[in-house]
C-alpha positions, 0 to 999 in steps of 0.5 A: 461851894459851887455845888452848894450854891447851885443847890441853893439856887435850884432850891430857890428857884423851885421855891420861886416856881412854887410861889408862882404856881400858888399865886396862879392856882385860884385862877382856874377856880374862880373862872368857872363860877356859876351864873344863876342870874339867868336861871332865876330870870327863866323861872321868874318868867315861867312863874309869871306865865303860870299866873296868867289866865285866858282872855275872858278871865283876864278881862273879867278881872278888870272893872273897866271891861265888865260890859265887854265881857257881858256882851261876849257872854251874851253872844256866846263867844267866851268859849271861842276866846278861852284856852286852848284856843288862841293866841288872840289880840283883843281890842276891848272897849271900856264900859264908858265906850259902850255907854256912848253908843246910840240909845237903844243900840245895846239893848237891841243887840242883846236881844236873842234874835240879834245874836249874830249881829252882836257876835259880828261886832265883837269879833271885829274887836279880835284878831289871831296872833299876839300883837304887843303895842311895840308891833303896832306900826302906823298904817298897818292893817290887822285882819279880824276874826270876822274877816274884816280888818282894822287900820293902825294909826300911830303917832309916837306913843299915841295909837288909834285903832281905826278911830278908837284910841288905845288907853291901856295896852299889853295886858297879857293873858295866857292865850293872847293880849288885851288892848283897852280902847275908848270906843266900840268899833263897828264893822263897815258892813254894819249899818247902825241906823238901819239896824235901829230902824228895824229893831225899834221900828219907825213912823212907816212901819208898813214900809220898813216891814219889807226891808226888815231882813236886810240889815239882819242878813249881812252879819250872818254871812262870812264878811268877805262877801260883805267886803265885796258889797260894801266896797262903795260904802267903805269909800264913802264912809270908812269904818264907823267908830262910835264913841 
């Protein structure tokens, strides 16, 4: 009888052990479940990146930036801002910003002989690197393609670049990012009044003829030289922002 009980106990224990093993069996199978979510997220990001086009084409697709794109074309800057160049950060003025420019300024800038001046102004709106709105900190300076710099003024969610307000931020492109601004920025080395006088003429035409080259010459040189010459002017006037 004792042997029978022992056998029964052993069998019972073995059965219990088997039951315990059966209960534990699913555990190792459940643990290694695959996490497809991360892979899908990566694929989504890749798909979004694949859908992006470069800065000129992105700007062209935005109705409020048609004038800006036309000016880039006039200044022969479309290729410079297209892939594979970049990445760039572009502060693009709206059509309304260009409409607020002084009378005849845009007409003068669009003349073939004034292409250097137009390019000088437009490259003041662009910088190397991809600078998102979250990177724009109060007081920071951004070096522009023309060799100058822009100043960021941030108060909470309100961001100004010089005196121009960012009205639409973080428009992604395949080779950078576009921030839309409400004013056209004019670099400190460019005197709008003198340029217009030279372009349109004035009452004292004879006197102005001798001074005509002056407003045209600075933008054709590297802006670093202009920055040295314009230190006094910068202290008086600061960066001009029209709009």
